[in-house]
C-alpha positions as CSV (number, residue, x, y, z in Angstrom):
1,X,-69.5,-55.3,5.7
2,X,-71.7,-52.1,5.4
3,X,-70.9,-49.8,8.2
4,X,-73.2,-47.2,9.5
5,X,-70.8,-44.5,8.5
6,X,-68.2,-43.7,6.2
7,X,-65.1,-44.3,8.0
8,X,-62.4,-44.2,4.9
9,X,-63.9,-40.5,4.4
10,X,-63.3,-39.3,8.2
11,X,-60.0,-40.9,8.0
12,X,-58.7,-38.6,5.5
13,X,-59.4,-35.7,8.0
14,X,-56.7,-36.9,10.4
15,X,-53.1,-37.0,10.6
16,X,-52.9,-40.4,9.7
17,X,-50.7,-41.6,7.1
18,X,-50.5,-45.1,5.2
19,X,-53.1,-47.1,3.2
20,X,-56.5,-47.9,4.8
21,X,-57.0,-51.5,4.8
22,X,-60.3,-51.9,6.9
23,X,-62.7,-51.0,9.2
24,X,-64.9,-53.0,11.6
25,X,-67.3,-52.0,14.6
26,X,-65.3,-52.2,17.8
27,X,-66.2,-52.6,21.5
28,X,-69.6,-53.0,23.5
29,X,-70.3,-49.5,24.4
30,X,-73.9,-47.9,23.8
31,X,-73.3,-44.7,23.3
32,X,-70.8,-43.7,21.1
33,X,-69.7,-45.5,17.6
34,X,-66.7,-46.9,17.5
35,X,-64.8,-48.9,14.9
36,X,-61.2,-50.3,15.0
37,X,-59.6,-49.0,12.0
38,X,-56.3,-50.6,10.0
39,X,-53.9,-48.8,8.2
40,X,-50.8,-50.2,6.3
41,X,-47.8,-48.2,7.4
42,X,-44.6,-48.8,5.4
43,X,-45.6,-53.0,5.5
44,X,-46.7,-52.8,9.2
45,X,-50.5,-53.2,10.3
46,X,-51.5,-50.1,12.7
47,X,-54.5,-49.9,14.4
48,X,-56.7,-46.9,15.6
49,X,-59.5,-46.3,17.3
50,X,-62.2,-44.4,15.9
51,X,-65.5,-42.9,17.8
52,X,-68.3,-40.8,16.7
53,X,-69.2,-38.5,20.0
54,X,-73.1,-38.9,20.6
55,X,-74.0,-35.5,20.4
56,X,-77.2,-36.1,21.8
57,X,-76.1,-37.2,25.1
58,X,-72.8,-35.0,24.9
59,X,-74.4,-31.7,24.1
60,X,-70.8,-30.0,23.4
61,X,-68.6,-32.2,22.0
62,X,-65.8,-29.6,21.3
63,X,-65.9,-28.8,24.8
64,X,-65.8,-32.6,25.7
65,X,-62.9,-33.1,23.3
66,X,-61.2,-30.1,25.3
67,X,-61.3,-31.9,28.6
68,X,-60.1,-35.3,26.6
69,X,-57.1,-33.5,24.9
70,X,-55.8,-31.3,28.1
71,X,-56.2,-34.9,30.2
72,X,-54.6,-37.0,28.1
73,X,-51.6,-34.8,27.3
74,X,-51.3,-34.4,31.0
75,X,-51.4,-38.1,31.7
76,X,-49.1,-38.4,28.5
77,X,-46.2,-36.4,30.7
78,X,-46.9,-38.2,34.0
79,X,-46.6,-41.6,32.1
80,X,-43.4,-40.7,30.3
81,X,-40.8,-43.6,31.1
82,X,-43.5,-45.9,33.3
83,X,-43.4,-48.8,31.1
84,X,-46.1,-50.6,33.2
85,X,-49.0,-47.6,32.3
86,X,-49.9,-46.3,29.3
87,X,-52.1,-43.4,28.5
88,X,-54.5,-43.0,25.8
89,X,-53.1,-40.7,22.9
90,X,-55.0,-38.9,20.7
91,X,-54.2,-38.4,16.8
92,X,-54.8,-34.7,15.4
93,X,-56.7,-33.7,12.4
94,X,-55.4,-32.1,9.4
95,X,-56.1,-28.7,11.0
96,X,-54.3,-29.5,14.3
97,X,-57.7,-30.4,16.6
98,X,-57.8,-33.1,18.9
99,X,-61.5,-33.8,16.8
100,X,-62.7,-33.5,13.2
101,X,-66.1,-32.8,12.1
102,X,-67.5,-34.5,9.1
103,X,-70.1,-33.2,6.3
104,X,-72.9,-33.8,8.3
105,X,-71.4,-32.0,11.4
106,X,-70.6,-35.2,13.3
107,X,-67.4,-34.8,15.8
108,X,-65.1,-37.6,15.6
109,X,-61.9,-38.5,17.5
110,X,-59.0,-41.3,16.9
111,X,-56.8,-42.8,19.6
112,X,-53.9,-45.0,18.6
113,X,-55.0,-48.5,19.6
114,X,-53.3,-50.0,22.7
115,X,-52.0,-53.4,22.3
116,X,-51.3,-56.0,24.3
117,X,-54.0,-55.4,26.6
118,X,-57.5,-55.5,26.8
119,X,-61.0,-54.8,28.8
120,X,-63.2,-57.6,30.4
121,X,-67.0,-57.1,30.5
122,X,-67.2,-58.6,34.3
123,X,-64.6,-59.0,36.9
124,X,-63.3,-62.0,37.3
125,X,-61.5,-62.4,40.4
126,X,-60.4,-60.1,43.6
127,X,-56.9,-59.9,41.8
128,X,-58.5,-58.0,38.7
129,X,-60.7,-55.7,41.0
130,X,-57.5,-54.7,43.1
131,X,-55.9,-53.9,39.9
132,X,-59.0,-51.7,38.2
133,X,-59.2,-49.8,41.4
134,X,-55.5,-49.2,41.7
135,X,-55.8,-47.9,38.0
136,X,-58.2,-45.4,38.6
137,X,-56.8,-44.4,41.7
138,X,-53.5,-43.7,39.8
139,X,-55.6,-41.9,37.2
140,X,-57.1,-39.2,39.8
141,X,-53.4,-38.9,41.3
142,X,-51.6,-38.1,38.2
143,X,-54.6,-35.4,37.4
144,X,-54.5,-34.2,40.7
145,X,-52.4,-31.4,39.7
146,X,-53.9,-30.4,36.2
147,X,-53.4,-26.9,35.8
148,X,-56.3,-24.5,35.5
149,X,-58.5,-23.5,33.9
150,X,-61.4,-25.6,35.6
151,X,-62.3,-28.6,33.2
152,X,-65.7,-28.2,31.5
153,X,-68.6,-30.2,33.1
154,X,-69.8,-32.4,30.2
155,X,-72.8,-33.6,31.9
156,X,-73.9,-31.2,34.5
157,X,-75.0,-32.3,38.0
158,X,-73.8,-35.8,37.0
159,X,-73.6,-37.1,40.7
160,X,-75.6,-34.5,42.3
161,X,-77.6,-36.9,44.2
162,X,-80.1,-34.7,46.0
163,X,-81.2,-32.9,42.5
164,X,-81.3,-36.8,41.0
165,X,-84.0,-37.2,43.9
166,X,-85.8,-34.2,43.0
167,X,-85.9,-35.8,39.8
168,X,-87.8,-38.7,41.0
169,X,-90.0,-36.9,43.3
170,X,-91.4,-34.9,40.4
171,X,-91.8,-38.1,38.3
172,X,-93.7,-39.4,41.1
173,X,-95.7,-36.6,41.6
174,X,-96.4,-36.6,37.4
175,X,-96.8,-40.5,37.3
176,X,-97.1,-40.0,33.5
177,X,-97.6,-43.4,32.2
178,X,-99.7,-44.7,35.6
179,X,-97.0,-46.9,36.7
180,X,-96.6,-45.8,40.4
181,X,-98.7,-48.2,41.7
182,X,-96.6,-50.8,40.0
183,X,-93.2,-49.6,41.7
184,X,-94.8,-48.9,45.5
185,X,-92.2,-50.7,47.4
186,X,-89.2,-49.1,45.5
187,X,-90.9,-45.9,45.8
188,X,-91.3,-46.1,50.0
189,X,-87.5,-47.6,49.9
190,X,-86.5,-44.2,48.1
191,X,-88.0,-42.3,50.1
192,X,-86.8,-43.9,53.6
193,X,-83.3,-43.1,52.2
194,X,-83.8,-39.7,51.0
195,X,-81.8,-38.3,54.0
196,X,-78.4,-39.7,52.9
197,X,-78.8,-37.9,49.6
198,X,-76.9,-34.5,50.6
199,X,-74.3,-36.4,53.0
200,X,-71.2,-36.0,50.5
201,X,-71.7,-32.6,49.5
202,X,-72.3,-31.4,52.7
203,X,-69.1,-33.2,54.0
204,X,-66.5,-30.1,52.5
205,X,-64.8,-32.5,50.1
206,X,-62.4,-31.1,48.0
207,X,-63.0,-31.0,44.3
208,X,-60.9,-33.3,42.4
209,X,-60.7,-34.2,38.2
210,X,-62.7,-37.5,38.4
211,X,-63.6,-40.3,35.9
212,X,-67.3,-40.3,36.7
213,X,-67.7,-43.7,34.8
214,X,-65.8,-46.6,36.9
215,X,-67.2,-49.3,35.3
216,X,-64.7,-52.3,35.4
217,X,-64.3,-52.4,31.3
218,X,-63.1,-48.9,31.6
219,X,-59.7,-50.2,32.9
220,X,-57.6,-52.1,30.0
221,X,-55.5,-55.0,31.9
222,X,-52.3,-56.2,30.6
223,X,-52.4,-59.2,28.7
224,X,-49.3,-60.8,30.3
225,X,-49.4,-59.5,33.7
226,X,-52.8,-58.8,34.5
227,X,-51.9,-55.3,35.7
228,X,-54.5,-52.5,35.1
229,X,-52.4,-50.1,32.6
230,X,-54.6,-47.7,30.9
231,X,-57.9,-46.0,32.0
232,X,-60.3,-45.6,28.8
233,X,-63.8,-44.1,28.0
234,X,-62.8,-40.3,29.4
235,X,-66.2,-38.7,28.0
236,X,-67.3,-38.0,31.1
237,X,-64.0,-36.9,32.9
238,X,-64.9,-33.5,34.4
239,X,-64.7,-31.9,38.2
240,X,-66.3,-34.1,41.1
241,X,-65.7,-35.9,44.4
242,X,-63.0,-38.6,44.2
243,X,-65.5,-40.8,46.1
244,X,-68.3,-40.6,43.2
245,X,-65.4,-42.8,41.4
246,X,-64.9,-45.2,44.1
247,X,-68.4,-45.5,44.6
248,X,-69.2,-46.2,41.3
249,X,-66.4,-49.1,41.5
250,X,-68.4,-50.7,44.3
251,X,-71.6,-50.3,42.6
252,X,-70.3,-52.2,39.5
253,X,-67.7,-54.6,40.8
254,X,-68.8,-56.4,44.0
255,X,-72.2,-57.8,42.9
256,X,-71.7,-61.0,41.0
257,X,-74.8,-60.4,38.9
258,X,-75.9,-58.0,36.3
259,X,-77.5,-54.6,37.0
260,X,-80.8,-56.1,35.6
261,X,-80.8,-59.5,37.6
262,X,-84.0,-60.4,38.4
263,X,-83.6,-62.9,41.0
264,X,-82.5,-60.6,43.9
265,X,-81.5,-63.4,45.8
266,X,-78.2,-63.4,43.8
267,X,-77.5,-59.7,44.7
268,X,-75.0,-58.9,47.2
269,X,-71.8,-57.3,47.9
270,X,-69.4,-59.9,47.8
271,X,-66.8,-58.8,50.9
272,X,-63.6,-59.9,49.4
273,X,-64.3,-57.7,46.0
274,X,-65.0,-54.7,48.3
275,X,-61.9,-55.3,50.0
276,X,-59.8,-55.8,46.9
277,X,-61.0,-52.3,45.7
278,X,-60.1,-50.5,49.1
279,X,-56.6,-52.3,49.1
280,X,-56.2,-51.7,45.2
281,X,-57.5,-47.7,45.5
282,X,-55.9,-46.6,48.4
283,X,-52.6,-48.3,47.4
284,X,-52.4,-45.6,44.3
285,X,-54.5,-42.9,45.8
286,X,-54.1,-43.0,49.4
287,X,-51.4,-40.6,49.3
288,X,-53.4,-37.7,48.5
289,X,-57.1,-38.6,49.7
290,X,-58.0,-36.5,52.9
291,X,-59.1,-38.4,55.9
292,X,-62.4,-37.3,55.4
293,X,-62.3,-39.0,51.8
294,X,-61.0,-42.1,53.4
295,X,-64.0,-42.1,56.2
296,X,-66.6,-41.9,53.6
297,X,-65.1,-44.9,51.4
298,X,-67.9,-47.2,52.6
299,X,-70.7,-44.8,52.3
300,X,-70.0,-43.8,49.0
301,X,-71.0,-47.0,47.6
302,X,-74.1,-47.2,49.2
303,X,-74.8,-43.3,48.0
304,X,-73.5,-43.9,43.9
305,X,-75.8,-47.2,44.0
306,X,-78.7,-45.6,45.7
307,X,-78.4,-42.8,43.1
308,X,-78.4,-44.9,39.9
309,X,-81.4,-47.1,41.4
310,X,-83.4,-43.7,41.9
311,X,-82.4,-42.8,38.1
312,X,-83.8,-46.1,36.8
313,X,-86.9,-45.8,39.3
314,X,-87.8,-42.1,37.9
315,X,-87.0,-43.4,34.4
316,X,-89.2,-46.0,34.6
317,X,-92.2,-43.8,36.0
318,X,-91.7,-41.5,33.2
319,X,-92.1,-44.2,30.5
320,X,-88.4,-45.0,29.6
321,X,-87.5,-41.8,28.4
322,X,-83.7,-42.0,29.0
323,X,-82.4,-45.6,29.6
324,X,-82.8,-48.3,26.7
325,X,-85.1,-51.0,27.5
326,X,-85.4,-54.4,26.0
327,X,-88.3,-55.8,28.1
328,X,-91.1,-54.8,29.7
329,X,-90.2,-53.3,33.4
330,X,-86.7,-53.5,32.7
331,X,-85.7,-50.2,34.4
332,X,-88.0,-51.4,37.2
333,X,-85.6,-54.3,37.3
334,X,-82.8,-52.5,37.2
335,X,-83.9,-50.4,40.2
336,X,-84.7,-53.3,42.4
337,X,-81.1,-54.7,41.9
338,X,-79.7,-51.4,42.7
339,X,-81.9,-51.3,46.0
340,X,-81.1,-54.8,46.9
341,X,-77.4,-54.0,46.7
342,X,-78.0,-51.0,49.0
343,X,-79.6,-53.5,51.6
344,X,-76.5,-55.4,51.2
345,X,-74.4,-52.7,51.7
346,X,-76.1,-51.8,55.0
347,X,-76.0,-54.7,56.2
348,X,-72.0,-55.2,56.0
349,X,-71.2,-51.6,56.7
350,X,-69.9,-52.1,59.7
351,X,-67.4,-54.4,58.7
352,X,-66.5,-52.7,55.5
353,X,-65.6,-49.4,58.1
354,X,-63.8,-51.5,60.3
355,X,-61.6,-52.7,57.4
356,X,-61.2,-49.3,56.1
357,X,-60.1,-48.2,59.7
358,X,-57.3,-51.0,59.8
359,X,-55.9,-50.1,56.4
């Protein structure tokens, strides 16, 4: 198989010993280039994950890797002796750094492959949702005492919803590719909900170390027990609000369809999935969350879903310059799906809040 990169040459830059056997593309990610690489080490086949960090998305990969190095070391120390949970293990380069720059200037990292566990692209049951939320909650809990200095902001203002809304307003005003008329109902929906964009930022919530990409497929579940054993994809780990992470879990786990579903009648918040997320998250994170953070657990799902919706809408109006699209109107379809989920959350918000109060 012909690979996009000379992975064998990259491997020589890391402290990996034994014979290089094979490298194959791995996973379903769309940002970084990822390979599973196998080495023969004293007769045993040992697997590693190689990743080229996309410097077009992450402008400062060295700062990003400083975050990842500090976080993985801290998590490893907290996981010592914990057989049920594992931490990602970075392999150092030959010169002792947690990354390697190849001759073209690409930034690479290597993790030891986590065996006997896997990720799933879609949640299959409330039990899986519970385990994923519990794993993300434990991730936050174990990083709550990460020593100074503050982590780098790998993507500044990533979840600053008012600034995301300002970007939408600019896209509406510019109407660069004459699409505003095609999205009139969506624009009206967005403008109607503007008032909620600053709620979390104005609630005096504590800054935490957060993951910021809590899709279900960023948790590895144990093959035997089904337990969430490791949180992966740490590129967006940075300072933020704990509720950003829980909100994105609600957005990506509770609806039974993909985020670009055209049949909006299928888009709904499944309450059993939401309940599983709340129970799992509070099981691990409930001890360190403040009462104010818990009070906004239902609201944050609505806010983060709205935020990604307005991002899709702004990109549609700008001519699809950020998100990859695979058909005409793809970003508008994504926007409509998010806004329909916002509506479903609004319809069930009273019940969601009641559940949280009882827990």
